[in-house]
Structures are given as C-alpha cells and as structure tokens.
C-alpha positions in Angstrom: -17.9 -37.8 32.3 -20.6 -35.1 32.6 -24.0 -36.1 34.0 -27.3 -34.5 33.4 -28.4 -32.4 36.3 -31.4 -33.7 38.2 -34.6 -32.1 37.3 -35.9 -29.8 40.1 -39.1 -31.0 41.7 -42.3 -29.2 40.7 -43.3 -26.6 43.3 -46.4 -28.0 45.1 -48.3 -25.4 47.1 -51.2 -26.0 49.5 -53.8 -23.4 49.1 -56.7 -22.9 51.5 -59.4 -20.4 50.4 -60.9 -18.5 53.3 -63.1 -15.5 52.5 -64.1 -13.3 55.3 -67.8 -13.1 54.3 -70.2 -16.0 54.9 -73.8 -16.4 54.2 -74.2 -18.7 57.2 -71.8 -18.3 60.2 -69.8 -15.0 60.3 -66.1 -15.6 60.0 -66.8 -19.3 60.1 -63.3 -20.1 58.9 -61.8 -19.0 62.2 -64.6 -19.9 64.5 -63.4 -22.3 67.3 -64.0 -25.9 66.6 -63.1 -28.1 69.6 -60.9 -25.3 70.8 -59.0 -24.7 67.5 -59.9 -22.2 64.7 -61.6 -24.2 62.0 -59.0 -23.4 59.4 -56.3 -24.5 61.9 -57.2 -28.1 61.6 -56.4 -28.3 57.8 -53.4 -26.0 58.1 -51.9 -28.3 60.8 -52.4 -31.3 58.6 -50.9 -29.6 55.5 -47.8 -28.4 57.4 -47.2 -31.7 59.1 -47.5 -33.6 55.8 -44.1 -32.3 54.8 -44.9 -32.6 51.1 -45.7 -29.0 50.2 -43.0 -26.4 49.2 -45.4 -23.7 50.6 -48.7 -23.5 52.4 -50.9 -20.6 51.7 -54.2 -19.0 52.8 -56.0 -16.8 50.3 -58.2 -14.3 52.2 -59.6 -10.8 52.2 -59.9 -10.5 56.0 -57.3 -9.3 58.6 -58.4 -11.7 61.4 -58.2 -14.7 59.1 -54.7 -13.5 58.0 -53.7 -13.3 61.7 -54.8 -16.8 62.5 -53.3 -18.2 59.3 -49.9 -16.8 60.2 -50.2 -18.1 63.8 -50.4 -21.6 62.4 -47.4 -21.0 60.1 -49.1 -20.4 56.7 -48.2 -17.7 54.3 -51.0 -15.3 53.2 -52.2 -14.2 49.8 -54.4 -11.1 50.0 -57.0 -11.7 47.4 -58.6 -8.9 45.4 -62.2 -7.7 45.9 -63.0 -9.0 42.5 -62.6 -12.6 43.7 -64.0 -12.0 47.2 -67.7 -11.8 46.2 -70.5 -14.3 47.0 -70.5 -15.1 43.3 -66.7 -15.7 43.1 -65.7 -19.3 42.2 -62.9 -21.3 43.7 -61.3 -21.6 40.2 -61.2 -17.8 39.8 -59.6 -17.4 43.2 -57.0 -20.0 42.5 -56.1 -18.5 39.1 -55.6 -15.1 40.7 -53.3 -16.8 43.2 -51.2 -18.4 40.4 -51.0 -15.0 38.6 -49.1 -13.7 41.6 -47.0 -16.8 42.3 -45.3 -17.9 39.2 -43.0 -20.3 41.1 -46.0 -22.6 41.8 -46.4 -25.6 39.5 -49.1 -27.6 41.3 -51.9 -26.4 43.6 -53.4 -28.5 46.3 -56.6 -26.7 47.0 -57.7 -27.8 50.5 -61.1 -26.9 51.8 -61.1 -25.1 55.2 -64.4 -26.8 56.2 -62.8 -30.4 56.2 -61.4 -30.5 59.8 -60.8 -34.3 59.9 -58.2 -34.2 57.1 -55.0 -36.1 58.0 -51.4 -35.6 56.7 -51.3 -39.3 55.5 -54.0 -38.5 53.0 -52.1 -35.5 51.6 -48.9 -37.4 51.4 -50.5 -40.1 49.2 -52.1 -37.6 47.0 -48.8 -35.7 46.5 -47.2 -39.0 45.4 -50.0 -39.6 42.8 -49.5 -36.2 41.2 -45.7 -35.9 41.6 -44.5 -39.4 41.1 -47.2 -41.2 39.1 -47.8 -38.5 36.6 -51.5 -37.6 37.2 -52.5 -34.1 36.2 -55.3 -33.8 38.7 -56.4 -35.7 41.9 -59.5 -35.1 43.9 -61.0 -36.6 47.1 -64.0 -38.9 47.2 -65.9 -40.9 49.8 -67.7 -44.2 49.4 -71.4 -44.1 50.2 -74.0 -46.9 50.4 -77.1 -45.0 49.4 -79.9 -46.1 47.0 -80.9 -43.4 44.6 -84.4 -42.8 43.1 -85.5 -40.5 40.2 -87.1 -37.3 41.3 -90.8 -36.7 40.6 -91.7 -33.1 40.6 -94.9 -31.8 42.0 -97.7 -32.0 39.4 -96.0 -34.7 37.3 -98.2 -37.7 36.7 -95.5 -40.4 36.8 -93.9 -42.8 39.2 -90.4 -42.7 40.6 -87.8 -45.1 39.2 -84.8 -46.8 40.9 -81.5 -45.4 39.8 -78.9 -47.8 41.2 -80.8 -50.8 42.5 -83.3 -53.5 41.7 -86.1 -53.2 44.4 -86.9 -56.9 43.9 -83.3 -57.8 44.9 -82.0 -55.2 47.2 -78.3 -55.5 48.1 -77.2 -56.1 51.6 -74.6 -53.5 52.6 -71.8 -56.0 52.8 -72.6 -57.3 49.3 -72.6 -53.9 47.6 -69.4 -51.9 47.1 -71.4 -48.6 47.1 -70.6 -45.6 44.9 -68.0 -42.9 45.0 -69.0 -39.3 45.6 -66.8 -36.1 45.6 -66.5 -34.9 49.2 -64.9 -31.6 48.4 -62.0 -32.0 50.9 -59.3 -31.2 48.3 -58.6 -30.8 44.6 -55.0 -31.0 43.4 -54.2 -29.8 39.8 -51.3 -28.8 37.7 -50.9 -25.2 36.6 -51.5 -25.8 32.9 -55.0 -27.2 33.7 -56.0 -24.4 36.0 -54.9 -21.8 33.5 -57.2 -23.5 30.9 -60.1 -23.3 33.4 -60.1 -26.7 34.9 -59.6 -28.2 38.4 -60.2 -31.7 37.1 -58.9 -32.8 33.8 -56.0 -34.4 31.9 -54.9 -37.7 33.4 -57.3 -37.8 36.4 -57.3 -39.9 39.6 -59.5 -39.9 42.6 -58.4 -40.5 46.2 -60.8 -42.3 48.4 -60.9 -41.0 52.0 -62.2 -42.9 55.0 -65.8 -42.1 55.7 -65.0 -41.0 59.3 -62.5 -38.4 57.9 -65.0 -37.1 55.4 -66.5 -34.3 57.3 -67.8 -31.2 55.5 -69.3 -28.6 57.8 -70.8 -26.7 54.9 -72.9 -29.6 53.6 -74.0 -32.2 56.1 -73.0 -31.4 59.7 -73.6 -28.8 62.4 -71.1 -27.4 64.8 -71.7 -29.6 68.0 -71.7 -32.8 65.9 -68.6 -31.6 64.1 -66.8 -31.1 67.4 -67.6 -34.6 68.5 -66.4 -36.0 65.1 -63.2 -34.0 65.3 -62.4 -35.1 68.8 -63.0 -38.7 67.7 -61.3 -38.7 64.2 -59.4 -35.4 63.9 -55.6 -35.0 63.5 -54.0 -33.6 66.7 -50.4 -33.4 65.7 -47.3 -35.5 65.1 -46.9 -36.7 68.7 -49.5 -39.3 69.9 -51.8 -38.2 72.7 -51.1 -39.5 76.2 -53.3 -39.8 79.2 -53.2 -36.6 81.3 -52.2 -37.1 84.9 -51.6 -33.5 86.1 -53.5 -30.3 85.4 -51.7 -27.1 86.5 -54.0 -24.0 86.6 -53.1 -20.3 87.0 -55.2 -18.8 89.8 -55.6 -15.2 88.6 -57.6 -15.0 85.4 -58.4 -18.8 85.2 -59.8 -19.9 88.6 -60.8 -16.3 89.3 -61.7 -13.5 86.9 -58.5 -11.6 87.9 -60.3 -8.9 89.8 -59.4 -8.2 93.4 -62.0 -6.5 95.6 -60.7 -4.5 98.5 -63.0 -3.8 101.6 -62.9 -0.7 103.7 -60.7 -2.5 106.3 -58.2 -3.3 103.5 -59.1 -7.0 103.2 -58.9 -8.6 99.7 -61.8 -10.6 98.2 -62.0 -12.6 95.0 -64.8 -14.5 93.4 -64.9 -17.9 91.7 -67.4 -19.9 89.8 -68.8 -23.1 91.5 -68.7 -24.8 88.1 -64.9 -24.6 88.2 -64.9 -26.3 91.6 -67.0 -29.1 90.2 -64.5 -29.4 87.3 -61.6 -29.7 89.7 -63.4 -32.4 91.7 -64.3 -34.3 88.5 -60.6 -34.3 87.5 -59.6 -35.6 90.9 -62.2 -38.4 90.7 -60.6 -39.4 87.3 -57.2 -39.7 89.1 -55.9 -36.4 87.6 -53.9 -34.2 90.1 -54.8 -30.5 90.1 -52.3 -28.0 91.2 -52.6 -24.2 91.3 -50.0 -21.5 90.6 -50.0 -17.7 91.1 -47.6 -14.8 90.8 -49.0 -13.2 94.0 -49.6 -14.3 97.5 -53.2 -15.5 97.4 -52.8 -18.3 100.0 -55.5 -16.9 102.3 -58.0 -16.9 99.4 -57.1 -20.4 98.3 -57.4 -21.6 101.9 -60.9 -20.1 102.2 -61.9 -22.0 99.0 -61.0 -25.3 100.6 -60.0 -26.9 97.2 -57.5 -29.4 98.6 -55.0 -28.7 95.9 -51.3 -28.2 96.1 -50.5 -24.6 95.3 -47.5 -22.4 94.7 -47.9 -18.7 95.3 -45.5 -15.8 94.8 -44.2 -17.8 91.8 -41.8 -15.5 90.0 -40.9 -18.2 87.4 -43.9 -20.3 86.6 -42.0 -22.5 84.2 -39.5 -23.5 86.8 -42.3 -24.5 89.2 -44.0 -26.5 86.5 -40.7 -28.3 85.6 -40.1 -29.1 89.3 -43.6 -30.6 89.7 -43.3 -32.6 86.4 -39.9 -34.1 87.5 -41.0 -34.7 91.1 -44.1 -36.6 90.1 -42.2 -38.4 87.3 -44.4 -37.4 84.3 -43.6 -36.8 80.7 -44.7 -33.4 79.3 -47.4 -35.2 77.3 -49.0 -36.2 80.6 -49.2 -32.6 81.8 -52.0 -30.1 81.0 -51.8 -26.4 81.7 -54.4 -23.7 81.8 -53.1 -20.1 81.8 -54.1 -16.7 80.6 -51.1 -14.3 80.7 -47.8 -13.7 79.0 -46.1 -15.3 82.1 -47.9 -18.6 81.2 -46.7 -18.8 77.6 -43.7 -21.0 78.1 -45.7 -23.3 80.3 -48.4 -23.5 77.7 -45.8 -24.5 75.1 -44.3 -27.2 77.2 -47.4 -28.9 78.4 -48.8 -31.8 76.3 -52.3 -30.3 76.5 -52.8 -26.5 76.9 -55.7 -24.2 77.2 -56.6 -20.6 77.9 -59.9 -18.8 78.9 -61.7 -16.8 76.2 -60.4 -13.5 77.6 -56.7 -14.6 77.8 -54.1 -12.3 76.3 -53.2 -12.7 72.6 -49.8 -14.3 73.3 -51.3 -16.9 75.5 -54.0 -17.7 73.0 -51.4 -18.1 70.3 -49.4 -20.6 72.5 -52.5 -22.7 73.5 -53.9 -25.7 71.9 -57.4 -25.0 73.2 -59.3 -21.7 73.6 -62.3 -22.0 76.0 -65.6 -20.4 75.2 -65.8 -19.4 78.9 -63.8 -16.5 80.4 -61.6 -16.8 83.4 -63.5 -17.2 86.7 -66.7 -18.1 84.7 -66.4 -21.8 84.1 -63.2 -22.1 82.0 -61.7 -24.8 84.3 -64.9 -26.9 84.0 -64.9 -26.5 80.2 -61.2 -27.4 79.9 -61.8 -30.4 82.2 -64.5 -31.6 79.8 -62.1 -31.1 76.9 -59.5 -33.3 78.7 -62.1 -36.0 79.3 -63.0 -36.1 75.6 -59.4 -36.4 74.6 -58.9 -39.1 77.1 -61.7 -41.0 75.4 -59.7 -40.7 72.2 -56.6 -42.0 73.9 -58.4 -45.0 75.4 -60.1 -45.7 72.1 -56.7 -45.8 70.3 -55.3 -48.0 73.0 -58.2 -50.5 72.7 -57.7 -50.5 68.9 -54.0 -51.3 69.3 -54.8 -54.1 71.8 -57.3 -55.6 69.3 -54.7 -55.4 66.5 -52.0 -57.1 68.7 -54.5 -59.7 69.9 -55.4 -60.5 66.3 -51.7 -60.8 65.4 -51.2 -63.3 68.3 -54.3 -65.3 67.3 -52.8 -65.8 63.8 -49.3 -66.6 65.1 -48.1 -63.1 64.0 -48.6 -63.9 60.4 
C-alpha cells in the first residue's frame, strides 16, 4: 500500500538586523558587552536553540559581517535602499525574503536583547510550527500605573488609566499588563509579503522580566553588562567554578616588548594592576600559572609573583593538558588568558577564555572574553574581575538549586 509522503517542515530562519550606522553608539551591534560582541549574545542563543534551519544577519557593514560569521551565522548583504536611518524593519525583512525563497517563516530577533535564552526561542518555534499561529511576538509583564498626559497650557486634570486611586492594588494582588519588549517577532512569509509582522492567528510569548533587556530603550552599557552577567545565556554547558588561571607572559602579563640595554641585558615592563589581579585570584583560592615560549625565567624571578611558570614552552597546549591532569581539574575549571596564534588551542580547550584588546585576530576569535585593556596594561586584572563576576553567577545558581532541593525535601519530594 502506498502512503502519503510526510510534508516537509516549513523553513524557519532566524534573522538579526544589524545596520552599520547608529545614531547613538557607533557600530553598537558589535561593541563588546561583558566581553562578547552585542550581536553575539543573540546569535549564540539562536544557534544553540536548534530549531532554525538557518541563522542570518542582515547587514551593510564589513566588520559586522566578520563578527556574524565568527559566531556561525550566514550573512545577507542588504542594499543601500534599506540601510538608511528611515528604513523600517519590515522593509529590510521583505528584501531578505526576496533573495531567499526557501524561507517560509522569519524569526526576527533584535540584536539589542542580550539576555535572550534558547528555551524562549524553542517554545516560540513550537507555537508557530506546531500550534498553527501565523505570528508570535515577545512581551513582558509590567506593574506600572498609567495616567493620562496633560500637555502644557491645557486647563485640565490628569485621569487614571488603569487604576482606581481610591483603591490602589498591591503588587501581589494585581496581575499587571503585557507590553511588547521588542526582543523578537516571528511571522510567516505570507503575512510579511502583505506588509505585516503581526497578523493572522496571533500569539504573544511572555518573557521573564530579568531576560527582558533592551539596550536601545531603557538601559545603559554598564548596567546592561551587570544584567547579562547575572541573567544572560553563556552556552549549553553549565558554568563551573574556576580553580586555575593560566596566563601567557608575553603580550598578557607584559606588553610583549623587550628592552635591551647597552650591556645586552633584557628588560620588560608590567602593570601593577595585573599583580593586584593575580593576588586577588590567589586570595579566592584560584591558582595562577604562567607560560611563555621564550626563556623569561630571570624576569619572572625579578617580579616575585610566586607563581608556577613554564618557560621555553614549544607546545602550550601540552603544558596546559599536563597541568590540568596533574591538579585533577575538568576543563570547565580552567581559565586561560592568551594573545597569540600559539594560544588558540588552549583558548578553545579552557572553560573560560580571554584575550587582551590587542590580541591577534585568531586568538580573539577563539576567546570567550575580549578585554578592554591591552596586554601589559591591566588585562589580567580585568580578566580576574570577569572571573569573579561569573563565579557570582555560579554561586547564585548553586544556591537556587539548593533552595529547590530543600523545598522538595520539605514537601516529601511531592
């Protein structure tokens, strides 16, 4: 008996719009946020969700294209006509669809929503692919009382919009209201071609308030970094507490320059902030070890850092592997700070990896964190602060798990 062939699944594409021009921060979409290009946070979430047939960045700028490809996205080079300050998202998405006829559904994800998680995208994909909705958009619940606006010169009083002043709700007694947060808009092709991002059979998806971060609207960069470190998505593997930091000497502890005196003696310089960073790591119980491709033992001895060091290291990865095994650590418990092509494999292996701002391009591509400071100018101290912030996230997650387990025991596991 012949059976009907299964219908092929509709092609769902994630699309991040990232124009090079910006009225506020130049090249904001690739500005580092907590050591990761802003656009990288949403691309990581989209790729790890595993529900998209393709993940795209629509841009008009070479640097944004380079970053997008580093994170594994495909790039659509948009035309000048849809790259103006006046261009709308809808116009840009329609142009993308005109060039990609295989796409049936577009998940337009906003680059400025760095706390987006794959779990959100998975649930939305189910709504539009399995439950038959034509469009789904993100909202957040807010508990804010609204009042009517009184313009200057008008002789009237303001009026309450969503409350009775004589009987104000307590927060716990009021469900609040739903507001679009702009994090994403999913829509089927036929709607977009008609000029709509929302329409047909519509549904909203309510995001958690702590994940609803929009840098464009209500948050500045330092605050956003704290929010991302607390609530952002860091990858499929859970973070673990770092117990060892391995740091390349030349280009990280020092600026890579070697000064030679008239009597043929070598001198290097270092930043006292980095020494403070190393000492802070040690106080937190984190071992710090140093590695170099050249014989810099005399310089390290003069610095009196009190760190285990390996010089003349022709194979840094082999040294790192030996240290990791000798101490008995998982790779997730090892952090690595490097700056050269010879550090790339170590950066890829380590659970937490960083590079100074002036590291080579290959090292930057392999690292999870790019410091604002250059080598020999405070990069170690900065990376240490980054480690401390992530450890706070690890400890917070551990406490939450303990509370959940404790609650389960109190109720007999029911």
